[in-house]
N, C-alpha and C positions, 0 to 999 in steps of 0.2 A: 285473572291474572291472582295464583296461589301464593300464599306465606310459602316459604320456603323451611325446609325441615333439615335437622342435624341430630347423630345421633354419637358419632365419635367417631375421630379421624387426628393420626399422626403428623399429617402432613398439614404445616402452616397453611398453604394455601388454600385448604378447604376448609381452616379455619373462618381466613379471611375474605373467602367465597361467599360464605352464609352471611356473616355482617355485611357484606356489599349488597346481598339481594333480599336480605329486610330492607337493606336502608332505600333501594329500589323502589321496594313494595309499599311501604310508610310514604314514601314523596306521592305516590300513585294516591293512595288510600288510606289515608293519615287514620289513627285510629286512638283514642283515649288512654290513658295512663291504662284505667282499672280493663279495658278491653285488648293492649296489648299484653297485662299480665297474663292473661284468662289465652289471650292466643300461644304465646307464649310457654304454656304449659301443655297444647296440644300439639308441639310442632318441634319441641323438643325430644329426639328418644334418647332412648338404653342410657350407657354413661352420662348420657349429656342430661337427660331427665331426674337420674338420680341426686345430679352436684343439683340442678335447677328447685328438686325441694325443700333442699335444705339452704340455699340462697336467695332462694324469691321475698324472702323475710328481710333483707338487708336495702332489695331492690326496689324501687318509687318507679323510674320513667324508663326511656331509652339510655340516655345517657349513665345512668347510672349500672344497664347492664351491662351496654356494651363493653365496660370497664369491668367487670368484672366476671365477664365470657374469655375478654381475650388473656388476663390474668391467670384465667380455672384452665386454658386449651392451648394457647396460642405458646409456642416454645419460646423459652428463657435464652435459648439463643437467635433468636428470628432473624435478629437485625445481621446478628452476622452472617448470616444464610445471604441475606438478602444483598450483602455487603459479594460475598465470595461469587454470586450469582453475574453479579455484573463485572466483574472482573474476566469473567469466565466464558461471557455473553458473548457471542460473536456473529457479524452478516453474514446466514449460509448461502452458498453460490445460487441456492434457486428463492432465494425471500428477496425481494424488495427494496430499497432504501427506505420508503415509505412506512412499510410495515415494521422494518426493524427499528427507525428511528423513533416511532409511537412507544411502540413496545418499551423500549428505554427508556425513553421518559417518563413512563407511567411506571416502571421501577424503581428509578431512582428517583422519585416522587413519595415514596414506599419509604424507602431508604432515610431520606431526610425531606419535611415537606421545605424545606427555606431552603433547599439548593439553590441557585441563580441558574437565569440559562444560559445565561455563556458556561458555564461548569458542564451545566449537558451536553450542550454541541462541543465544547471540547472533548467530552468521553464518548459520543459519540461517531466523532471523528478519529477518533483510535483504534473501532471497534468494524468500520466498514470499509468494505473493499479499499486499500490502500493507492490505488489509481483513482479511484473517485476522490476515495478525502483529499490527495494534492492537488486537485482543481477547487477544493474547496477553502483549506485553509486561508482566512482573510477576507475569505469573499464573503462570510454570511455570519451573524450574528445570533440569530435565533431560530428556534426548532423548524418552523413554517418557513423561515430562509433557506436551509436545510433541505427540507423536505422538496420545494419547488425548483432550488435549480440543481440538487442533488439527482431528482429525478429526469433532470433534461442532460445530465453530466451520462447518468448511467446508463439514460438511450442510446448517446453518439456513442460510449465505448461498446457497448455490444452490436454495435453496426458500423465497429473500425474493422473489424476480421469482413465483412460484404464488402464494402469500403473498398483495400488490397486485394481482396479477389478479383475484383472489377479493374481495377487497374494494371493489374501482374496482365490479364485477360485481355488487354486492348494492347501491350507492350509485347504479348504476343506473338499479334496477327500475323500470316502469313505473307511475303513478300516484301518486308520490311527485316532486313538489316540490320542487327543491330551494331551502333558505331561506335570504336574505342577513344573518341576523343570527347572532349568538350568546348566547345565552340558559342560567342555570341560576342554581338558587334561593341568593340569600343577597344581602346589601342592595350588595354591592361587584362583582354581573354587571356587566358591559357587552352593549349592546347596539352595532355596529359597521357601518356605512353605507360603503361601498364605493360612489368613482366608475366608472359601467358607461363603459366605455372602449368601447362599441359591439361590432366584431366583435370577437373573441375570439382572441388568439393562441396562439402554442404556440411557443416556442422556448428561450432562453436564462433561465434565473431569474434577473434582475438585479435589485439591491437597493440602496438609497442608504448611502454609508457615511463616516465622518467618521474620519479618521487623522492626530493633533495637525493639528489645523485645516485641513487641506487633504481636502477634497468631492469625491466621485467614486463611481462603482459597481462592486460587487466579481460573482462571480457565485458562486452557493449549486452548490456540486459533493456531491452526495450520495454519490458514485465515490470520492471522494478522502478518504483518513482523517486527511488532515493539512490548515489553513492553510496557502497558498502565495502568496510576494510577488514580482513582479519585481524582480531587483536595480537596475535605475534609476528604479521608484517607492522603495524604500530608501533611496534618494540623494537624493533630496527631502524624503522624513521625519524620516531620520535625523539625530540632532541633532552636535553642535560634538565631534569628536574621540571620537563612536560607534561602536562595533563590535559586530558580531554575533558570538554563539559558533558555536566551530567545534558540525560537524551530527555528529558520531561518525560519520564513512562514512554517514551515510544517504542510501540510494537511492530511488529513485524508477519506478516503472514507470508511461510512459505510454502514452495510448492506443493511441497505433500498434505500440506493442507495446517499443520504445527505451527503455534504461535510462540514470536519469542521476542525476546527485549534488549535493544541496542545496550554496550555496556557504558557506550557515553559521543559524542560528536562532536569534532573538529574540522576547523577550514585551512586545506590541505591547498600549496598550489603544485597541483600538476604541471609537470614540461609535457606537451604533445606537439612533438613535432616542430620543437623551437622556439614554441608561443606559452608561456605561463599561463594559467586558468586557473585560478583560488577557486576550492569547490567546500563546500562543508560535507564531510565523511563523517555517518553511522559505523561506529564503531562496533562491531559481534564476536561471542565465542570462534575458535577458531570451527567448531563443532558443527556449528552452523552454519556455515559457509564452505562451498565446496572449492574456491578459488580464494588467492587475496585479497580483490581487489576487483568487484562489477562495479562499472560504471553505467550508471542508472538516466533517466529522460531529465533529472536535474542536473545531469554533466550534458547531455546533450542539447539540454537547450540554452547552458549559458555559453559554449563555443561554437553553437549555431552548424554541427555537426549534419553534414547529409548521408545519408543508409542507403546505399543503390546494389540491394540484395542481388536483381536480377545479374549483376554483374560481377555481384560479388566484393564491390567495393564499399567508400568510405572518403566524402570530402572535406576537409578539413578547411576552413575558413582564413585565409592571408588576407594581409593588404593589398596583394593586387588578385585576390578574386581567391575559387577557390582552388583546391590541387588534389587530387583522388588519390590513393593509396589499396592495393591492393589490401584486404585483411589477411592477417597470416595465418599458413596452412599449419594445420596440430603437429604434421610432424618437428616443425618447429620450435615446441613447447621450450619453455627453460625449467629445470627443475627446482629450483630456487630463484627467490628475487636474490639470494647473495652471491648467481653463479651469471658465470659470462656468458653471452649465446655463442656457440661456436659453430659456426660453418666451415663446409670446403668451398663454398664459395661466394662471392659476393654479388650484390645484383648494382646495376648502374639505369638508372629512369633517367631520360632527358625531358626538360619541358622547354617549351617554345613561347614569344609573345610572338600576338599573331598583331602586323597593324592591322586599322583598318578596311576592311572588304580583302585582306590578302587571304590567300588558299594556304591550309599546311603543306608541308615537304612530305615526301615521304620519309616514316617513322621507321626509324632503328632500333631492338632494343638489344642493347651488348651486354655480353659475361664475363668479369675481367676474371683470373686466377689471383686468389688473395697475397698481398704484397708479402715478401719475408718477416 
């Protein structure tokens, strides 16, 4: 193991790396003070040696050398550089949670040696994959726990795609005709008839929603951990002098890789198919969202909704069981939350409660002309 050398560098990381390598060497091979002074004269090169020739008369041991060396070569705004790096440092798609957590922890302790582990955990959660972070919040208190549990969650998330491919492959086996009704045992079981839209269309998962008397459409996004709302829509539904709460520096990684911070958050009661559901909403700047409302995993978990993508439908939980509805077709989108949906026809959906062991009758989907 050789004593490290240093000439000059404008990079603060090189300066700190030299000190760290020297301390590693001295821990393996301690030197007396007079030996250390001689070794430093041999390993310092160029501008660093020129500085050392003047400064060594005031240096007697490693501690005094380290202090003088850092004062001379470490940038005066180094701590600001570290803080900026912490703010911009996020987990990369190909980087595992374990590696990112340990690197981030080391950088935090370089910035503030007395930073609590609770604060480090909070900062790590704000800068990792939001889907993994949503599963860990409130369950881990130390970096070791975060790495152990987070690695398992990360592995489960990576296997999610393979799982659904297997599920869909199993549901598409030949010889099995898909059924358009939901049946099970019990008097409260429901059979549901969805109106047929002809050609099946795939795209956004659009559902109708009512927010404080305003009707519109929301996009269901299973890739979003939280429910999000445009600030312009919040301004429409907010009560007089009502303000949202600070979002505690909650940041979001968008699909294009950019990172944005929520303006605030507020618990809002959504009216969904006649049932009220209070959900915490994060308000974002309009330019950061493509749709007025995005319903995330928190909304789906709270409502207990079931998505059936194979049949382009979703199930809404009621007192009598689940009622299934078709996702709204794209051509029926409203142009704004202040406008009312205008259609040339109304669709009638028929529901029938089956008695235990009973067989469903022949179902008919009817269309009626709009009233005057």
